[in-house]
N, C-alpha and C positions, 0 to 999 in steps of 0.2 A: 891964777897960778895953778898949773897942773898938779895933781896929787903925786906925792913922792913914791907911793907904792903902786902906782898904776891906776887904772880905772876901777871904779867900784863894781863889784859883782852885780850883774843885772842892769848896768848902765848901757842900754842899747844905743843911745845917741853917741856916746863915747866910743863904743865898739865900731860903729859905722864910720865915725871920723877917722879912727885909726886905720880902718880898711882902705879908705880913700887915700890917705897919706902913704901907706905902705904898698899900694898897688897903683902905680902911675897910670896904667892903661885903663883904669876904671873910668877915666874921664870920657872914654868912648861912649859910655852909657848916657852921658849928659849932652852929647853932640846933636846938632840938628840932623845930621845924616842918620844917626840911630833912631831918632824920633820919627823921621819919615819912613825908614825901613820897617820899624815895628808896626806902624799904621798900615803899611802895604801888606804885611804878613796878616794882620787882623782882618783886613778886607778880603785878602785871598782866601782865608780860612772861614769867611763869613761869621766872624766873631764867635766861633764854636771851638770848644776844647777838642783837640785832636786825640786826646787820650780817653776822655770820659763822655764826650758828646754833649756836655753841658753848654748852654748858651752863656757867653761871658757878658753879662749885662751890668755888673756892679762897677763901682769906682773904688780905687785903692783906698783902704786896705780890705775891702769886702772879699770874702772867700770866692765869690763868683766873678771877681774882676779879672780882666785878661792880663796874661803875662806872655811876653815874647821869649820863648825858650829855645836854647840851642839844643838840637837833637843830639849831636855828637859834641862832647865837651871841647871847647876851643883852646883851653890852656893858653890864652892870649895870643894864639896864632891869628894874625890879622886877616888872612884869606878866609879861614874857617869862621872867624867872628862875623864878618860882613856877608857871608854866603847866604842868600835868601833861601836856598834849598836846604840849608842846615837849620832853619828856623821854623817853629810851629807855635800856634796859639794854644795855651793851656790856661786853666783856671789857677788863680793864686793858691787855692786850697790844694790842688794837685801838685803844683810846683813846690810848695813849701813842705809837703809831706812826702809823697811817693817819689817824686823826682829827686829830692834831696837824699832819700834812703838809697836810691839807685846809684847816685854819684858817690856817696860815701863808701859804697861797697866796691867801687872800682879801684884798682891799684893806681897809685899816683895822686890820690886826693888826700 
């Protein structure tokens, strides 16, 4: 039974479940099409972070694991989401810190 007052503070699994439910297009990230596209991006970029130059050798959730990042925020625009020219390889460390700061600073986020 779900809690009456919402999820507990710090419950990351519950937060992610809510995000999946409340954003239907998030399923794009679980598709075979996305998995192939992100591998194509990693290979194109030689598994190297385009922002820091670090080699992305780790496996999730390591800081040096590769993340396929949208250069320009797609805001669920299907063409922008799937555009390989709008994708880059970055490290998880870069994506989870610097990139998130940049996105939060943009209007509309």
